[in-house]
CHARMM-style PDB file with segment names, atoms N, HN, CA, C and O in Angstrom:
ATOM      1  N   UNK     1       0.771  -1.202  -0.099  1.00  0.00      PROA
ATOM      2  CA  UNK     1       0.136   0.052  -0.050  1.00  0.00      PROA
ATOM      3  C   UNK     1       0.818   1.233  -0.004  1.00  0.00      PROA
ATOM      4  O   UNK     1       0.318   2.296  -0.372  1.00  0.00      PROA
ATOM      5  N   UNK     2       2.048   1.107   0.469  1.00  0.00      PROA
ATOM      6  HN  UNK     2       2.454   0.244   0.767  1.00  0.00      PROA
ATOM      7  CA  UNK     2       2.910   2.420   0.551  1.00  0.00      PROA
ATOM      8  C   UNK     2       3.312   2.889  -0.811  1.00  0.00      PROA
ATOM      9  O   UNK     2       3.719   4.039  -0.980  1.00  0.00      PROA
ATOM     10  N   UNK     3       3.196   1.936  -1.885  1.00  0.00      PROA
ATOM     11  HN  UNK     3       2.865   1.002  -1.748  1.00  0.00      PROA
ATOM     12  CA  UNK     3       3.518   2.328  -3.175  1.00  0.00      PROA
ATOM     13  C   UNK     3       2.286   2.946  -3.855  1.00  0.00      PROA
ATOM     14  O   UNK     3       2.367   3.353  -5.014  1.00  0.00      PROA
ATOM     15  N   UNK     4       1.115   3.023  -3.130  1.00  0.00      PROA
ATOM     16  HN  UNK     4       1.049   2.693  -2.188  1.00  0.00      PROA
ATOM     17  CA  UNK     4      -0.134   3.582  -3.695  1.00  0.00      PROA
ATOM     18  C   UNK     4      -0.722   4.385  -2.667  1.00  0.00      PROA
ATOM     19  O   UNK     4      -1.640   3.985  -1.951  1.00  0.00      PROA
ATOM     20  N   UNK     5      -0.135   5.645  -2.585  1.00  0.00      PROA
ATOM     21  HN  UNK     5       0.610   5.970  -3.167  1.00  0.00      PROA
ATOM     22  CA  UNK     5      -0.600   6.578  -1.481  1.00  0.00      PROA
ATOM     23  C   UNK     5      -2.126   6.921  -1.679  1.00  0.00      PROA
ATOM     24  O   UNK     5      -2.814   7.217  -0.702  1.00  0.00      PROA
ATOM     25  N   UNK     6      -2.660   6.877  -2.983  1.00  0.00      PROA
ATOM     26  HN  UNK     6      -2.102   6.636  -3.776  1.00  0.00      PROA
ATOM     27  CA  UNK     6      -4.047   7.210  -3.226  1.00  0.00      PROA
ATOM     28  C   UNK     6      -5.026   5.947  -2.666  1.00  0.00      PROA
ATOM     29  O   UNK     6      -6.139   6.132  -2.173  1.00  0.00      PROA
ATOM     30  N   UNK     7      -4.427   4.718  -2.830  1.00  0.00      PROA
ATOM     31  HN  UNK     7      -3.523   4.568  -3.230  1.00  0.00      PROA
ATOM     32  CA  UNK     7      -5.197   3.613  -2.299  1.00  0.00      PROA
ATOM     33  C   UNK     7      -5.073   3.586  -0.730  1.00  0.00      PROA
ATOM     34  O   UNK     7      -6.052   3.269  -0.055  1.00  0.00      PROA
ATOM     35  N   UNK     8      -3.978   3.887  -0.201  1.00  0.00      PROA
ATOM     36  HN  UNK     8      -3.183   4.144  -0.750  1.00  0.00      PROA
ATOM     37  CA  UNK     8      -3.793   4.010   1.245  1.00  0.00      PROA
ATOM     38  C   UNK     8      -4.796   5.056   1.883  1.00  0.00      PROA
ATOM     39  O   UNK     8      -5.439   4.838   2.909  1.00  0.00      PROA
ATOM     40  N   UNK     9      -4.843   6.227   1.135  1.00  0.00      PROA
ATOM     41  HN  UNK     9      -4.321   6.404   0.301  1.00  0.00      PROA
ATOM     42  CA  UNK     9      -5.782   7.220   1.639  1.00  0.00      PROA
ATOM     43  C   UNK     9      -7.291   6.794   1.590  1.00  0.00      PROA
ATOM     44  O   UNK     9      -8.093   7.199   2.430  1.00  0.00      PROA
ATOM     45  N   UNK    10      -7.611   6.013   0.633  1.00  0.00      PROA
ATOM     46  HN  UNK    10      -6.959   5.684  -0.049  1.00  0.00      PROA
ATOM     47  CA  UNK    10      -9.034   5.428   0.524  1.00  0.00      PROA
ATOM     48  C   UNK    10      -9.172   4.494   1.596  1.00  0.00      PROA
ATOM     49  O   UNK    10     -10.217   4.522   2.246  1.00  0.00      PROA
ATOM     50  N   UNK    11      -8.268   3.662   1.882  1.00  0.00      PROA
ATOM     51  HN  UNK    11      -7.419   3.639   1.354  1.00  0.00      PROA
ATOM     52  CA  UNK    11      -8.487   2.719   2.945  1.00  0.00      PROA
ATOM     53  C   UNK    11      -8.616   3.354   4.408  1.00  0.00      PROA
ATOM     54  O   UNK    11      -9.428   2.947   5.239  1.00  0.00      PROA
ATOM     55  N   UNK    12      -7.728   4.387   4.616  1.00  0.00      PROA
ATOM     56  HN  UNK    12      -7.069   4.717   3.941  1.00  0.00      PROA
ATOM     57  CA  UNK    12      -7.785   5.127   5.819  1.00  0.00      PROA
ATOM     58  C   UNK    12      -9.131   5.855   6.017  1.00  0.00      PROA
ATOM     59  O   UNK    12      -9.683   5.885   7.117  1.00  0.00      PROA
ATOM     60  N   UNK    13      -9.630   6.430   4.935  1.00  0.00      PROA
ATOM     61  HN  UNK    13      -9.181   6.406   4.041  1.00  0.00      PROA
ATOM     62  CA  UNK    13     -10.989   7.106   4.984  1.00  0.00      PROA
ATOM     63  C   UNK    13     -12.050   6.123   5.299  1.00  0.00      PROA
ATOM     64  O   UNK    13     -12.939   6.401   6.103  1.00  0.00      PROA
ATOM     65  N   UNK    14     -11.980   4.882   4.640  1.00  0.00      PROA
ATOM     66  HN  UNK    14     -11.258   4.655   3.986  1.00  0.00      PROA
ATOM     67  CA  UNK    14     -13.027   3.908   4.910  1.00  0.00      PROA
ATOM     68  C   UNK    14     -12.885   3.479   6.405  1.00  0.00      PROA
ATOM     69  O   UNK    14     -13.937   3.308   7.022  1.00  0.00      PROA
ATOM     70  N   UNK    15     -11.743   3.295   7.032  1.00  0.00      PROA
ATOM     71  HN  UNK    15     -10.888   3.434   6.531  1.00  0.00      PROA
ATOM     72  CA  UNK    15     -11.481   2.871   8.293  1.00  0.00      PROA
ATOM     73  C   UNK    15     -12.031   3.915   9.247  1.00  0.00      PROA
ATOM     74  O   UNK    15     -12.703   3.572  10.220  1.00  0.00      PROA
ATOM     75  N   UNK    16     -11.765   5.145   8.990  1.00  0.00      PROA
ATOM     76  HN  UNK    16     -11.219   5.424   8.200  1.00  0.00      PROA
ATOM     77  CA  UNK    16     -12.219   6.159   9.929  1.00  0.00      PROA
ATOM     78  C   UNK    16     -13.856   6.137   9.879  1.00  0.00      PROA
ATOM     79  O   UNK    16     -14.483   6.215  10.935  1.00  0.00      PROA
ATOM     80  N   UNK    17     -14.440   6.044   8.786  1.00  0.00      PROA
ATOM     81  HN  UNK    17     -13.930   5.981   7.927  1.00  0.00      PROA
ATOM     82  CA  UNK    17     -15.886   6.053   8.607  1.00  0.00      PROA
ATOM     83  C   UNK    17     -16.409   4.793   9.395  1.00  0.00      PROA
ATOM     84  O   UNK    17     -17.349   4.891  10.185  1.00  0.00      PROA
ATOM     85  N   UNK    18     -15.774   3.631   9.152  1.00  0.00      PROA
ATOM     86  HN  UNK    18     -15.011   3.551   8.511  1.00  0.00      PROA
ATOM     87  CA  UNK    18     -16.393   2.314   9.772  1.00  0.00      PROA
ATOM     88  C   UNK    18     -16.226   2.367  11.280  1.00  0.00      PROA
ATOM     89  O   UNK    18     -17.088   1.887  12.017  1.00  0.00      PROA
ATOM     90  N   UNK    19     -15.091   2.965  11.761  1.00  0.00      PROA
ATOM     91  HN  UNK    19     -14.391   3.355  11.162  1.00  0.00      PROA
ATOM     92  CA  UNK    19     -14.899   3.047  13.264  1.00  0.00      PROA
ATOM     93  C   UNK    19     -15.312   4.308  13.995  1.00  0.00      PROA
ATOM     94  O   UNK    19     -14.986   4.497  15.167  1.00  0.00      PROA
ATOM     95  N   UNK    20     -16.020   5.153  13.307  1.00  0.00      PROA
ATOM     96  HN  UNK    20     -16.285   4.999  12.355  1.00  0.00      PROA
ATOM     97  CA  UNK    20     -16.576   6.340  13.905  1.00  0.00      PROA
ATOM     98  C   UNK    20     -17.824   5.923  14.726  1.00  0.00      PROA
ATOM     99  O   UNK    20     -18.597   5.016  14.422  1.00  0.00      PROA
ATOM    100  N   UNK    21     -17.896   6.691  15.768  1.00  0.00      PROA
ATOM    101  HN  UNK    21     -17.267   7.429  16.015  1.00  0.00      PROA
ATOM    102  CA  UNK    21     -19.196   6.430  16.712  1.00  0.00      PROA
ATOM    103  C   UNK    21     -20.458   6.683  15.900  1.00  0.00      PROA
ATOM    104  O   UNK    21     -20.541   7.617  15.103  1.00  0.00      PROA
ATOM    105  N   UNK    22     -21.398   5.847  16.125  1.00  0.00      PROA
ATOM    106  HN  UNK    22     -21.330   5.088  16.773  1.00  0.00      PROA
ATOM    107  CA  UNK    22     -22.665   5.824  15.612  1.00  0.00      PROA
ATOM    108  C   UNK    22     -23.561   5.157  16.571  1.00  0.00      PROA
ATOM    109  O   UNK    22     -23.642   5.503  17.750  1.00  0.00      PROA
ATOM    110  N   UNK    23     -24.210   4.228  16.063  1.00  0.00      PROA
ATOM    111  HN  UNK    23     -24.144   3.946  15.106  1.00  0.00      PROA
ATOM    112  CA  UNK    23     -24.967   3.176  16.939  1.00  0.00      PROA
ATOM    113  C   UNK    23     -24.018   2.512  17.800  1.00  0.00      PROA
ATOM    114  O   UNK    23     -24.380   2.257  18.949  1.00  0.00      PROA
ATOM    115  N   UNK    24     -22.809   2.180  17.403  1.00  0.00      PROA
ATOM    116  HN  UNK    24     -22.515   2.387  16.470  1.00  0.00      PROA
ATOM    117  CA  UNK    24     -21.882   1.483  18.144  1.00  0.00      PROA
ATOM    118  C   UNK    24     -20.601   2.342  18.427  1.00  0.00      PROA
ATOM    119  O   UNK    24     -20.233   3.171  17.594  1.00  0.00      PROA
ATOM    120  N   UNK    25     -19.938   2.150  19.573  1.00  0.00      PROA
ATOM    121  HN  UNK    25     -20.236   1.477  20.249  1.00  0.00      PROA
ATOM    122  CA  UNK    25     -18.779   2.964  19.861  1.00  0.00      PROA
ATOM    123  C   UNK    25     -17.579   2.325  19.122  1.00  0.00      PROA
ATOM    124  O   UNK    25     -17.602   1.164  18.712  1.00  0.00      PROA
ATOM    125  N   UNK    26     -16.556   3.146  18.985  1.00  0.00      PROA
ATOM    126  HN  UNK    26     -16.537   4.089  19.318  1.00  0.00      PROA
ATOM    127  CA  UNK    26     -15.311   2.531  18.360  1.00  0.00      PROA
ATOM    128  C   UNK    26     -14.811   1.280  19.036  1.00  0.00      PROA
ATOM    129  O   UNK    26     -14.296   0.363  18.396  1.00  0.00      PROA
ATOM    130  N   UNK    27     -14.980   1.259  20.421  1.00  0.00      PROA
ATOM    131  HN  UNK    27     -15.398   2.004  20.942  1.00  0.00      PROA
ATOM    132  CA  UNK    27     -14.556  -0.022  21.113  1.00  0.00      PROA
ATOM    133  C   UNK    27     -15.405  -1.146  20.691  1.00  0.00      PROA
ATOM    134  O   UNK    27     -14.879  -2.231  20.445  1.00  0.00      PROA
ATOM    135  N   UNK    28     -16.703  -0.972  20.585  1.00  0.00      PROA
ATOM    136  HN  UNK    28     -17.130  -0.090  20.785  1.00  0.00      PROA
ATOM    137  CA  UNK    28     -17.568  -2.021  20.166  1.00  0.00      PROA
ATOM    138  C   UNK    28     -17.298  -2.567  18.771  1.00  0.00      PROA
ATOM    139  O   UNK    28     -17.371  -3.763  18.489  1.00  0.00      PROA
ATOM    140  N   UNK    29     -16.970  -1.565  17.895  1.00  0.00      PROA
ATOM    141  HN  UNK    29     -16.911  -0.593  18.124  1.00  0.00      PROA
ATOM    142  CA  UNK    29     -16.544  -1.890  16.468  1.00  0.00      PROA
ATOM    143  C   UNK    29     -15.271  -2.832  16.476  1.00  0.00      PROA
ATOM    144  O   UNK    29     -15.250  -3.912  15.884  1.00  0.00      PROA
ATOM    145  N   UNK    30     -14.280  -2.351  17.158  1.00  0.00      PROA
ATOM    146  HN  UNK    30     -14.297  -1.474  17.639  1.00  0.00      PROA
ATOM    147  CA  UNK    30     -13.108  -3.219  17.366  1.00  0.00      PROA
ATOM    148  C   UNK    30     -13.168  -4.505  17.922  1.00  0.00      PROA
ATOM    149  O   UNK    30     -12.404  -5.423  17.625  1.00  0.00      PROA
ATOM    150  N   UNK    31     -14.271  -4.571  18.898  1.00  0.00      PROA
ATOM    151  HN  UNK    31     -14.892  -3.825  19.139  1.00  0.00      PROA
ATOM    152  CA  UNK    31     -14.440  -5.970  19.547  1.00  0.00      PROA
ATOM    153  C   UNK    31     -15.027  -6.831  18.460  1.00  0.00      PROA
ATOM    154  O   UNK    31     -14.597  -7.972  18.296  1.00  0.00      PROA
ATOM    155  N   UNK    32     -15.923  -6.372  17.760  1.00  0.00      PROA
ATOM    156  HN  UNK    32     -16.273  -5.445  17.893  1.00  0.00      PROA
ATOM    157  CA  UNK    32     -16.558  -7.197  16.767  1.00  0.00      PROA
ATOM    158  C   UNK    32     -15.572  -7.552  15.601  1.00  0.00      PROA
ATOM    159  O   UNK    32     -15.607  -8.633  15.014  1.00  0.00      PROA
ATOM    160  N   UNK    33     -14.681  -6.530  15.319  1.00  0.00      PROA
ATOM    161  HN  UNK    33     -14.653  -5.652  15.796  1.00  0.00      PROA
ATOM    162  CA  UNK    33     -13.721  -6.845  14.196  1.00  0.00      PROA
ATOM    163  C   UNK    33     -12.642  -7.964  14.681  1.00  0.00      PROA
ATOM    164  O   UNK    33     -12.166  -8.820  13.936  1.00  0.00      PROA
ATOM    165  N   UNK    34     -12.353  -7.809  16.018  1.00  0.00      PROA
ATOM    166  HN  UNK    34     -12.740  -7.113  16.623  1.00  0.00      PROA
ATOM    167  CA  UNK    34     -11.425  -8.933  16.502  1.00  0.00      PROA
ATOM    168  C   UNK    34     -12.039 -10.090  16.597  1.00  0.00      PROA
ATOM    169  O   UNK    34     -11.411 -11.106  16.296  1.00  0.00      PROA
ATOM    170  N   UNK    35     -13.391 -10.177  17.036  1.00  0.00      PROA
ATOM    171  HN  UNK    35     -13.901  -9.352  17.280  1.00  0.00      PROA
ATOM    172  CA  UNK    35     -14.143 -11.512  17.031  1.00  0.00      PROA
ATOM    173  C   UNK    35     -14.275 -12.171  15.649  1.00  0.00      PROA
ATOM    174  O   UNK    35     -14.121 -13.387  15.535  1.00  0.00      PROA
ATOM    175  N   UNK    36     -14.554 -11.397  14.612  1.00  0.00      PROA
ATOM    176  HN  UNK    36     -14.679 -10.410  14.704  1.00  0.00      PROA
ATOM    177  CA  UNK    36     -14.652 -11.960  13.279  1.00  0.00      PROA
ATOM    178  C   UNK    36     -13.386 -12.429  12.895  1.00  0.00      PROA
ATOM    179  O   UNK    36     -13.341 -13.545  12.378  1.00  0.00      PROA
ATOM    180  N   UNK    37     -12.224 -11.712  13.066  1.00  0.00      PROA
ATOM    181  HN  UNK    37     -12.261 -10.805  13.485  1.00  0.00      PROA
ATOM    182  CA  UNK    37     -10.922 -12.034  12.754  1.00  0.00      PROA
ATOM    183  C   UNK    37     -10.519 -13.393  13.335  1.00  0.00      PROA
ATOM    184  O   UNK    37      -9.847 -14.229  12.731  1.00  0.00      PROA
ATOM    185  N   UNK    38     -11.001 -13.517  14.558  1.00  0.00      PROA
ATOM    186  HN  UNK    38     -11.548 -12.838  15.048  1.00  0.00      PROA
ATOM    187  CA  UNK    38     -10.712 -14.835  15.318  1.00  0.00      PROA
ATOM    188  C   UNK    38     -11.516 -15.982  14.697  1.00  0.00      PROA
ATOM    189  O   UNK    38     -11.016 -17.096  14.542  1.00  0.00      PROA
ATOM    190  N   UNK    39     -12.769 -15.684  14.346  1.00  0.00      PROA
ATOM    191  HN  UNK    39     -13.175 -14.778  14.472  1.00  0.00      PROA
ATOM    192  CA  UNK    39     -13.485 -16.754  13.701  1.00  0.00      PROA
ATOM    193  C   UNK    39     -12.940 -17.082  12.309  1.00  0.00      PROA
ATOM    194  O   UNK    39     -13.089 -18.210  11.837  1.00  0.00      PROA
ATOM    195  N   UNK    40     -12.309 -16.103  11.649  1.00  0.00      PROA
ATOM    196  HN  UNK    40     -12.188 -15.187  12.032  1.00  0.00      PROA
ATOM    197  CA  UNK    40     -11.701 -16.360  10.331  1.00  0.00      PROA
ATOM    198  C   UNK    40     -10.278 -16.948  10.435  1.00  0.00      PROA
ATOM    199  O   UNK    40      -9.650 -17.289   9.432  1.00  0.00      PROA
ATOM    200  N   UNK    41      -9.795 -17.052  11.691  1.00  0.00      PROA
ATOM    201  HN  UNK    41     -10.305 -16.776  12.505  1.00  0.00      PROA
ATOM    202  CA  UNK    41      -8.484 -17.516  11.983  1.00  0.00      PROA
ATOM    203  C   UNK    41      -7.404 -16.695  11.395  1.00  0.00      PROA
ATOM    204  O   UNK    41      -6.335 -17.159  10.998  1.00  0.00      PROA
ATOM    205  N   UNK    42      -7.782 -15.314  11.359  1.00  0.00      PROA
ATOM    206  HN  UNK    42      -8.651 -14.938  11.681  1.00  0.00      PROA
ATOM    207  CA  UNK    42      -6.765 -14.334  10.945  1.00  0.00      PROA
ATOM    208  C   UNK    42      -5.798 -14.000  11.898  1.00  0.00      PROA
ATOM    209  O   UNK    42      -6.162 -13.701  13.036  1.00  0.00      PROA
ATOM    210  N   UNK    43      -4.483 -14.009  11.555  1.00  0.00      PROA
ATOM    211  HN  UNK    43      -4.188 -14.252  10.631  1.00  0.00      PROA
ATOM    212  CA  UNK    43      -3.383 -13.744  12.397  1.00  0.00      PROA
ATOM    213  C   UNK    43      -3.029 -12.266  12.584  1.00  0.00      PROA
ATOM    214  O   UNK    43      -2.103 -11.947  13.330  1.00  0.00      PROA
ATOM    215  N   UNK    44      -3.745 -11.373  11.925  1.00  0.00      PROA
ATOM    216  HN  UNK    44      -4.497 -11.632  11.319  1.00  0.00      PROA
ATOM    217  CA  UNK    44      -3.471 -10.033  12.041  1.00  0.00      PROA
ATOM    218  C   UNK    44      -4.245  -9.332  13.182  1.00  0.00      PROA
ATOM    219  OT1 UNK    44      -4.086  -8.129  13.388  1.00  0.00      PROA
TER     220      UNK     44
END
């Protein structure tokens, strides 16, 4: 991604939008993301 600053900027914008407070807090979003990653056996 570092070779594509435009792509990185779009990913960061999407991440900010996804993790912004709304119906769920950022902490709740992160908890759900961590749980889904564990279900998918993702190591990141």
